[in-house]
C-alpha positions in Angstrom: -15.3 -24.0 0.1 -16.0 -24.8 3.9 -17.2 -22.1 5.4 -17.6 -21.5 9.4 -20.9 -21.1 10.6 -22.5 -17.6 10.5 -22.3 -15.6 13.5 -25.0 -12.3 14.3 -23.8 -8.9 13.8 -26.2 -6.0 12.6 -27.8 -5.6 15.8 -25.7 -2.3 17.6 -22.5 -3.1 18.8 -23.3 -2.1 22.6 -23.9 0.9 24.6 -20.6 2.6 24.8 -20.7 2.9 20.8 -24.2 4.6 21.4 -23.0 7.0 23.9 -19.6 7.6 21.8 -22.5 8.8 18.4 -24.6 11.0 20.6 -23.3 14.7 18.8 -21.6 13.1 16.4 -21.8 15.3 12.8 -23.6 13.4 10.5 -22.0 13.5 7.3 -23.5 15.4 4.7 -23.7 14.9 1.0 -24.4 17.0 -1.5 -23.3 16.4 -5.3 -19.7 16.5 -6.4 -17.8 18.8 -7.5 -17.1 18.9 -11.5 -13.5 18.5 -11.3 -13.9 15.2 -8.9 -17.2 14.3 -11.3 -14.2 14.6 -14.7 -12.2 11.0 -13.0 -15.3 9.7 -12.5 -16.9 7.2 -15.2 -19.9 8.3 -17.0 -22.4 6.0 -16.2 -21.9 6.8 -12.2 -22.0 10.5 -12.3 -25.5 10.8 -11.3 -25.2 7.7 -8.2 -22.9 9.5 -6.7 -22.2 12.3 -3.8 -19.6 13.6 -2.6 -18.9 15.8 1.3 -16.4 17.4 3.1 -16.2 15.9 6.5 -14.9 18.2 9.7 -12.7 16.3 11.8 -10.8 17.8 14.6 -6.6 18.2 14.2 -6.2 16.9 17.4 -8.7 14.2 18.8 -7.5 15.5 22.2 -8.9 18.6 21.6 -11.8 17.9 20.3 -13.4 20.7 19.6 -10.1 22.8 18.6 -9.4 23.6 15.1 -11.0 21.3 12.4 -9.8 19.9 8.9 -11.9 18.4 6.4 -11.4 15.1 5.1 -12.8 14.5 1.7 -15.8 12.0 0.7 -17.6 9.9 -1.4 -20.3 7.4 -1.5 -21.2 5.2 -4.0 -24.9 4.0 -3.0 -26.0 0.6 -3.0 -28.0 -0.5 -5.6 -30.4 -2.4 -3.8 -31.4 0.4 -1.1 -34.3 -1.9 0.5 -31.5 -4.6 1.6 -28.9 -2.2 2.4 -26.8 -3.5 5.2 -25.1 -0.6 5.7 -21.6 1.7 4.3 -18.9 0.3 3.7 -15.6 2.0 4.4 -12.4 1.2 2.0 -8.4 2.4 1.6 -6.1 1.3 -1.0 -3.2 1.3 0.5 0.1 3.8 0.4 0.0 5.5 3.0 -0.2 8.6 1.2 -2.8 6.7 -1.5 -5.6 8.8 -2.4 -9.3 7.0 -1.9 -12.3 9.4 -3.3 -12.3 7.3 -5.9 -11.9 3.3 -4.4 -15.8 2.8 -4.8 -16.1 3.4 -8.5 -13.5 1.5 -8.8 -14.7 -1.8 -6.6 -16.1 -3.6 -9.1 -12.8 -4.8 -10.1 -12.1 -6.2 -6.4 -15.2 -6.9 -4.7 -18.5 -9.2 -6.3 -21.4 -7.7 -6.6 -23.4 -8.9 -4.3 -21.1 -6.5 -2.0 -21.9 -3.1 -4.3 -25.9 -4.6 -4.1 -26.1 -4.2 -0.1 -23.4 -1.6 0.7 -23.1 1.9 0.0 -19.8 2.5 -0.5 -17.1 5.0 0.4 -14.0 6.1 0.1 -11.9 9.3 1.3 -9.1 11.0 1.1 -7.4 10.5 4.6 -6.0 13.8 6.3 -3.0 15.0 4.4 -3.0 13.3 0.8 -5.1 14.5 -1.9 -8.1 17.0 -1.0 -7.7 16.2 2.1 -5.9 19.2 4.1 -2.8 17.9 2.0 0.7 18.1 3.9 3.1 20.0 2.1 6.9 20.1 2.9 7.8 23.6 0.1 5.7 26.7 -1.2 6.6 26.0 -4.6 6.9 23.3 -6.8 10.1 24.8 -7.7 11.1 24.4 -4.3 10.7 20.8 -3.7 12.4 19.9 -7.2 15.0 21.3 -6.1 15.1 19.7 -3.0 14.2 16.2 -4.3 15.7 16.3 -7.5 19.3 16.3 -4.8 17.9 12.9 -3.5 18.7 10.0 -5.1 16.7 6.9 -4.7 20.1 4.4 -4.8 23.6 6.2 -3.9 26.2 4.5 -4.5 29.3 6.4 -4.1 31.0 8.1 -1.5 29.6 11.2 -2.9 26.2 10.0 -4.4 25.6 9.0 -0.6 26.6 12.4 1.3 24.7 14.5 -1.4 21.5 12.5 -0.9 21.7 12.7 3.4 22.0 16.5 3.0 19.7 16.9 0.6 17.0 14.6 3.1 17.8 16.5 6.0 17.1 19.9 3.9 14.0 17.9 3.1 12.8 17.7 6.7 13.7 21.0 7.3 11.2 22.0 5.3 8.9 19.5 6.6 9.8 21.6 9.9 9.7 25.2 8.2 6.4 24.7 5.9 4.2 21.8 7.5 2.4 23.2 9.9 -0.1 21.6 12.9 -1.1 19.0 11.0 2.9 17.3 10.7 2.0 16.2 14.5 -1.2 14.5 13.7 -0.9 12.7 10.8 -0.8 9.4 12.5 -2.3 6.0 11.3 -4.0 6.6 15.1 -5.1 9.9 13.7 -6.6 8.5 10.8 -8.4 5.2 12.7 -9.9 7.8 14.6 -11.1 10.0 12.1 -12.8 6.8 10.5 -14.3 6.2 13.6 -16.2 9.8 13.0 -17.2 8.3 9.4 -19.1 5.6 10.8 -20.9 8.0 13.2 -21.7 10.4 10.8 -23.3 8.3 8.5 -25.3 5.9 11.1 -23.7 3.1 11.4 -23.8 1.3 14.9 -20.5 -0.6 14.1 -17.4 -0.2 10.9 -17.3 -2.2 7.9 -13.7 -2.0 6.2 -11.7 -3.2 3.8 -7.7 -2.2 4.1 -5.3 -2.6 1.7 -1.5 -2.6 2.1 -1.3 0.1 4.7 -4.9 0.1 4.5 -4.3 -3.4 7.1 -2.2 -1.5 9.4 -5.0 1.2 9.7 -8.1 -1.5 10.4 -5.8 -3.2 12.7 -5.1 -0.1 14.8 -9.3 0.4 14.3 -9.6 -2.5 15.6 -7.7 -2.8 18.9 -9.1 0.9 19.1 -12.2 -0.2 18.9 -13.4 -3.6 19.2 -16.7 -3.3 20.1 -17.1 -0.8 16.9 -15.9 -3.2 14.8 -18.5 -5.1 12.6 -16.2 -6.6 9.3 -12.8 -5.8 8.5 -11.1 -7.3 5.8 -7.3 -6.9 5.0 -5.4 -8.1 2.1 -1.5 -7.4 2.0 -1.3 -7.1 5.4 2.1 -5.4 7.7 3.1 -6.5 10.3 1.6 -3.9 13.0 3.8 -4.5 16.2 6.6 -4.7 14.3 6.2 -1.9 12.1 5.2 0.2 15.2 8.0 -1.2 17.5 11.0 -1.0 15.5 11.0 0.3 12.1 14.4 -0.3 10.8 13.8 -4.4 10.8 10.3 -4.0 9.2 12.1 -2.2 6.5 15.1 -4.7 6.7 12.2 -7.6 6.5 10.5 -5.5 3.6 13.4 -5.6 1.3 13.4 -9.5 2.0 9.8 -10.0 1.0 11.0 -8.5 -2.5 13.9 -10.6 -2.5 11.7 -14.1 -2.2 9.3 -12.3 -4.7 12.3 -11.9 -6.7 13.6 -15.1 -6.6 9.9 -16.9 -7.2 9.6 -15.5 -10.4 12.7 -16.0 -11.3 12.0 -20.2 -10.6 8.4 -19.8 -12.5 10.3 -18.7 -15.7 12.8 -20.8 -15.4 10.3 -23.2 -15.8 7.8 -22.0 -17.5 10.8 -22.3 -20.7 9.5 -20.8 -23.5 6.0 -19.0 -22.2 9.0 -16.9 -20.5 11.5 -14.9 -22.7 14.1 -14.4 -19.7 14.0 -19.1 -19.1 17.4 -18.8 -21.5 20.2 -20.7 -19.4 20.1 -19.6 -15.6 17.3 -16.6 -15.2 18.7 -16.3 -11.4 22.6 -15.7 -12.4 21.8 -13.7 -15.4 19.7 -12.0 -13.0 22.5 -11.2 -11.1 25.0 -11.0 -13.7 22.5 -8.0 -15.0 22.3 -6.2 -11.8 26.1 -5.9 -11.7 27.0 -5.3 -14.6 24.7 -2.0 -14.5 26.6 -1.1 -11.1 29.5 -0.7 -13.0 26.7 2.5 -15.5 23.9 3.1 -17.5 23.3 0.9 -20.6 21.2 1.6 -23.1 18.8 -0.6 -25.1 18.1 0.1 -28.6 14.8 1.5 -28.5 17.2 4.0 -27.2 16.3 4.0 -23.9 18.4 4.2 -20.8 18.5 2.1 -18.0 20.4 2.8 -15.0 20.7 0.3 -11.8 18.2 2.4 -10.4 16.0 2.2 -13.1 16.7 -1.8 -13.0 15.7 -1.8 -9.2 12.1 0.1 -9.5 11.0 -1.6 -12.3 11.9 -4.9 -11.0 10.7 -4.7 -7.6 7.6 -2.7 -9.4 6.7 -5.5 -12.0 6.6 -7.7 -9.0 3.5 -6.1 -7.7 1.4 -7.4 -10.6 1.5 -10.5 -12.5 -0.1 -9.3 -15.9 2.8 -8.2 -16.1 5.1 -10.6 -15.2 5.9 -11.9 -19.5 6.6 -7.9 -20.1 8.7 -8.0 -17.1 10.8 -11.4 -18.9 11.2 -9.6 -22.5 12.7 -5.8 -20.6 15.0 -8.0 -18.8 15.8 -10.2 -21.0 16.6 -6.6 -23.3 18.5 -5.0 -20.5 20.9 -8.4 -20.0 21.5 -8.3 -23.8 22.4 -4.5 -23.4 24.8 -4.8 -20.3 25.9 -8.4 -21.4 26.6 -8.1 -24.7 29.1 -11.2 -25.2 26.8 -13.1 -22.7 23.8 -12.6 -25.3 25.7 -13.3 -28.6 27.6 -16.4 -26.6 24.1 -17.6 -25.7 23.5 -17.2 -29.7 20.3 -15.3 -29.2 19.3 -11.8 -31.1 19.6 -8.7 -28.6 16.0 -8.1 -28.2 14.4 -4.6 -28.0 10.5 -3.9 -26.1 7.9 -2.5 -27.4 6.9 0.5 -26.6 3.4 -1.0 -24.7 5.5 -3.2 -22.6 7.4 -0.5 -22.0 4.6 1.6 -20.9 3.1 -1.4 -18.3 6.7 -1.6 -16.8 6.5 2.5 -16.2 3.7 2.3 -14.6 4.8 0.5 -12.1 6.3 1.7 -9.0 8.5 0.1 -5.9 6.6 0.9 -2.7 3.2 1.8 -3.8 -0.2 -0.2 -4.3 -1.0 -0.2 -8.3 -4.4 1.0 -7.1 -3.6 4.1 -5.8 -2.9 7.2 -7.7 -0.3 9.5 -6.1 -0.3 12.8 -5.7 2.5 15.9 -5.0 1.9 15.9 -1.8 4.5 14.8 1.6 1.9 12.6 3.6 3.6 9.5 3.1 7.4 10.4 4.5 4.5 12.2 7.4 2.9 9.2 7.9 5.5 6.7 8.3 7.8 9.0 9.7 4.6 9.2 12.5 3.9 5.5 12.7 7.5 3.7 12.6 10.0 4.7 15.3 13.8 5.3 14.0 17.1 6.0 15.3 17.7 9.8 15.0 21.4 8.9 13.4 21.1 9.7 10.1 24.6 9.3 10.0 23.9 5.3 10.0 22.5 5.6 7.0 25.6 4.2 4.8 26.4 1.5 6.8 22.9 0.3 6.8 22.5 0.6 3.4 25.4 -1.4 2.3 24.7 -4.2 5.2 21.1 -4.4 4.0 22.4 -4.5 -0.1 24.5 -7.5 1.1 21.4 -9.2 2.8 19.1 -8.5 -0.8 20.8 -7.5 -2.9 18.9 -5.9 -5.2 16.5 -3.8 -2.8 18.5 -3.9 0.3 20.1 0.1 -0.5 16.9 1.0 -1.9 14.5 -0.1 1.4 17.1 1.4 3.2 17.6 4.6 1.1 13.2 5.7 2.2 12.2 5.7 5.9 15.4 4.6 7.6 17.0 7.8 6.1 14.7 10.3 6.2 12.9 9.5 9.1 16.2 10.2 11.3 16.2 14.1 11.0 11.9 13.7 11.1 10.7 17.1 12.6 8.0 15.4 14.5 10.5 13.4 17.6 7.6 12.0 19.7 4.5 11.8 17.5 1.8 10.8 18.7 0.5 7.4 17.8 -0.7 4.0 18.6 1.5 1.3 18.8 -0.3 -1.6 20.3 -1.6 -3.3 22.2 -2.7 -5.3 18.8 -5.1 -8.4 20.5 -8.6 -6.5 21.8 -11.2 -9.1 20.7 -14.1 -8.0 17.9 -17.5 -9.8 18.5 -16.5 -11.3 14.9 -13.8 -12.6 13.2 -11.5 -9.8 11.1 -10.2 -11.4 7.9 -6.7 -11.0 7.0 -5.7 -12.6 3.1 -2.2 -13.2 2.1 0.1 -14.2 -1.1 2.4 -16.4 -0.6 4.6 -14.6 -3.3 3.5 -10.6 -2.1 6.8 -8.7 -2.7 5.4 -5.7 -0.6 3.9 -7.5 2.7 5.4 -10.4 2.9 3.4 -13.1 3.3 4.6 -14.0 7.1 3.5 -11.0 7.9 -0.1 -12.1 6.9 0.8 -14.7 9.1 1.9 -12.2 11.9 -0.9 -9.8 11.3 -3.5 -12.7 12.0 -1.4 -14.2 15.3 -1.0 -10.9 16.9 -4.9 -9.5 16.2 -7.6 -10.8 19.6 -10.1 -12.4 16.7 -9.4 -13.4 13.2 -8.7 -15.7 10.5 -6.3 -16.2 7.9 -7.1 -17.0 4.4 -3.9 -17.7 1.6 -3.8 -17.6 -1.8 -0.4 -19.8 -3.8 0.4 -16.6 -5.5 2.3 -13.5 -6.7 1.7 -10.3 -6.7 1.0 -6.9 -4.0 -3.2 -8.0 -2.7 -5.2 -10.6 -4.1 -9.2 -9.5 -4.2 -10.4 -9.4 -7.2 -7.9 -12.0 -8.5 -8.8 -15.1 -6.8 -12.4 -16.2 -7.3 -12.7 -18.3 -4.3 -11.2 -15.8 -1.8 -13.6 -13.0 -3.0 -16.5 -15.5 -2.8 -15.2 -16.3 1.4 -15.3 -12.6 1.8 -18.5 -11.5 0.0 -20.7 -14.1 2.7 -18.4 -12.6 5.0 -19.2 -9.1 4.2 -22.7 -9.8 3.9 -24.1 -12.9 5.7 -21.2 -12.3 8.8 -20.2 -16.5 7.7 -16.8 -16.5 9.0 -14.7 -18.5 6.9 -12.5 -21.9 8.1 -9.4 -20.5 9.0 -5.7 -21.5 6.9 -7.6 -21.7 3.7 -6.1 -21.9 0.6 -7.0 -20.2 -2.5 -5.5 -20.3 -6.2 -5.8 -17.7 -8.2 -8.0 -17.6 -11.5 -4.8 -17.2 -13.3 -0.8 -18.2 -13.4 1.5 -16.0 -14.7 3.0 -16.6 -18.1 
């Protein structure tokens, strides 16, 4: 592997950071609560410590009301040669990150764990950190959310979903409290800077996945002089996301379509290794999807599959090449049930899906990084509706959903049904948020990693992230799936050398995944 020259960076990043850090509250680490330890691997329970660190609700009023952020630290295994702390964010928005350090061995090499304290946290509004709640009871939440369909098709379904969505945003207005105005990515980035100061680091080390790349980019531009080593994997387009919410989501749907098309083409070339390869996989997929518009089908196992189930399962499975074989088998089963005459003509027996395969597919959800657990709070919309500007006109939704569905037949309507509809009536029309500039120059280049066939954050977003940042290097992987650290030894080695030694990888390198699908 060709690497660039090493750059200096362990020293303090200047007097501005030193002045800022004077008087910063230290993070007070103590034994984790028993319910937290219950989710930590047994072999790590004696090593981790926790904190509930106070931060201002409104960073413009640093002496005003405080909220607390839940944090967990896994200390460096070689404390004598410790470099500092490495903060982690698993994505979302709305993804709890408290437990991310105890899983880091799956995506960071041992040398990183040896030299850094790993710190995870639940961002404000999420899980154990002042969770944002739009409903007073679970019964209220279930009543409203149960009327919001993920893929409304008929005029009645569309109208019912629009009405229920306005009931949801009205509940947020009534119940969520002042945090609703202070849950943007800018707020989280300012929290992150207080964490950095609180653990005594002069500059930040950070690895962010998916939405976490927006957090990293925001930090790099708010506090460029305090950024040591930032790694962004599965990148958003920060300028587009914070300037034009509808266009960002439209292109996000297109990214899923690109990944799906690449999967179907790979299935075709793999032949017998892919259970959906008989005939023309693309034509069979489209015919199956279109047949489901007429109503659900029942598989031999008794599983009922609707069009919404179909789109969600497929989109979720595209996050992980490890489930591509299972996805192909499931697609064949759904195709044979939806188009039994086509299956009979092909001479293939109707295929059922083993229960283990169905469990694997059920674990994947569209729009959610597999590494993040999701809890029953409302931070996803709180953050997205703060960061992404949308027209304040819910009545636009039916026409936009229909247009996006024509452009992106499998994923367009579902993408429009999420943020575009909800954020149109979100109760904070002018939130505090950061929307650029994105070109501030950090002392060391930010390392941007992008997969060619990433469904949720298409590869063009990674290219744009690298161009928009003032100082960045792009590493590409000829791979499927959402995010790639831990799945490509070449990238992992380059990232390790960067984090530990500040040796900047040469720009434009292309790597291969360790394991190919099928």
